[in-house]
C-alpha positions, 0 to 999 in steps of 0.5 A, spaced: 651 267 783 643 268 782 639 274 782 632 275 780 627 281 779 620 280 780 614 283 784 612 281 791 605 283 793 605 288 788 612 291 790 618 291 786 623 286 789 631 285 786 635 279 790 642 277 789 644 270 792 638 270 797 639 277 799 634 283 798 638 289 794 632 293 792 625 293 794 619 298 794 616 295 800 619 301 804 623 307 804 629 308 799 635 311 801 640 315 796 646 319 798 650 324 794 656 322 791 660 328 794 663 328 801 662 335 804 667 337 810 665 342 815 669 345 821 667 349 827 670 351 834 665 348 840 666 352 846 663 350 853 663 356 858 665 356 865 660 354 870 657 359 875 660 359 881 660 362 888 663 362 895 663 357 900 666 357 907 667 352 912 670 353 919 671 347 925 673 348 932 675 342 937 675 344 944 678 340 950 678 341 957 684 342 961 685 345 968 683 352 969 680 352 962 679 349 955 684 349 949 681 351 942 683 348 936 680 351 929 680 350 922 677 355 917 678 355 909 674 358 903 672 354 897 669 355 890 662 352 889 659 350 882 652 352 882 647 349 878 646 350 871 643 347 864 646 350 858 645 349 851 647 352 844 647 350 837 652 352 831 650 351 824 655 347 820 652 348 813 645 348 809 642 342 807 641 341 800 634 341 797 630 335 798 635 332 803 633 329 809 638 325 812 646 325 813 651 320 814 658 322 817 664 322 822 666 327 826 673 328 829 675 332 835 681 336 838 681 340 845 684 346 844 682 349 851 682 345 857 680 347 864 685 350 869 683 346 875 681 339 877 674 338 879 674 337 886 679 330 886 677 329 878 681 331 872 676 333 867 678 329 861 675 328 854 671 321 854 672 320 847 679 319 843 682 326 840 684 327 833 680 320 830 674 320 826 668 317 829 662 315 826 656 319 828 651 315 831 648 319 836 650 324 842 657 324 844 659 324 851 665 329 851 666 330 859 663 327 865 665 328 872 661 328 878 656 334 878 658 336 871 657 333 864 658 335 857 654 332 850 655 334 843 650 332 837 650 333 830 643 333 826 639 336 821 634 342 824 630 347 820 634 346 813 641 346 816 646 341 819 647 343 826 652 342 832 648 341 838 652 343 845 649 341 852 652 342 859 649 340 865 652 342 872 649 340 879 646 338 883 648 342 889 651 339 896 647 339 902 649 341 909 650 348 909 648 349 916 650 349 923 653 342 925 656 339 931 653 339 938 653 345 942 658 347 947 657 345 954 661 346 960 666 341 962 666 337 956 670 336 950 666 339 944 666 339 936 662 344 932 662 348 926 659 351 920 658 350 913 656 356 909 655 359 902 653 366 901 652 366 894 647 360 894 649 352 895 653 349 890 658 343 889 665 343 892 670 344 886 676 347 889 680 350 895 680 357 895 684 359 901 686 356 908 685 362 913 687 358 919 689 351 922 692 350 929 691 352 936 686 358 937 689 359 944 687 357 951 680 359 954 680 361 961 674 361 965 672 364 971 665 366 975 666 373 971 669 370 964 664 365 962 666 359 958 661 360 953 663 367 952 670 366 952 670 360 947 666 363 942 670 369 942 676 365 940 672 361 935 668 367 932 675 370 929 675 365 924 668 365 921 667 369 915 667 376 917 672 375 923 679 377 924 682 371 921 677 369 916 679 365 910 679 370 904 675 368 898 678 368 891 676 364 885 682 362 880 678 356 876 676 356 869 672 350 867 671 352 860 673 348 854 674 349 847 674 343 841 676 344 834 670 340 830 671 337 823 665 333 820 665 329 814 659 326 811 654 326 805 647 328 805 641 324 802 634 323 802 629 318 803 623 316 798 
């Protein structure tokens, strides 16, 4: 093995077996010998939500009238959100401007329900030390993402939390062809009284089945008869779906960060 100490273009260079082990050509890095440990609880809140209603009808012509099949339900809609929070892990020693370490996570509070048809599970292993190399994607499903980062800010080592929910689903309008005399018809309405969102959970099935047979005559117009049956299943109708929100999509992680502070020349 061979080594050398010398100057290259006015800079001090130390080599060992053909490898540069020290040079003043760039920044030198020095880390503290003592490893530090920081612990905290990272809480991601439940998303903003609102009520959604869907009702559908299917009308089929029969002798002397029309049969009317109706479905209506209420649902939980997740509304758009951009949320951030920073937690201070500890003060940075004087002169330090970098941190190298690892992080271990344990989810102590999980969501109460699936997110639509997807389970909201951690995307990284729990209770296992991971090198801190950038942002950590904690949870992700269609329409919701949670990210965690560790970095130095304003003289402190901070844990940065971010949560993004959205975008909203569309089609919160009347759909289907209008009812017409002597033809089968499909139709319905999707409504969001609290504002558009993304479907995440079923709240209540108000009614599903036959709404009865609508007889028509010269004094009992088809449109009025059928619509009077269908209207009972809309929001505000006598058999509407009742809205309640049993969900909570908030999560909590126990966080342990271990590492060393350093400085660059």
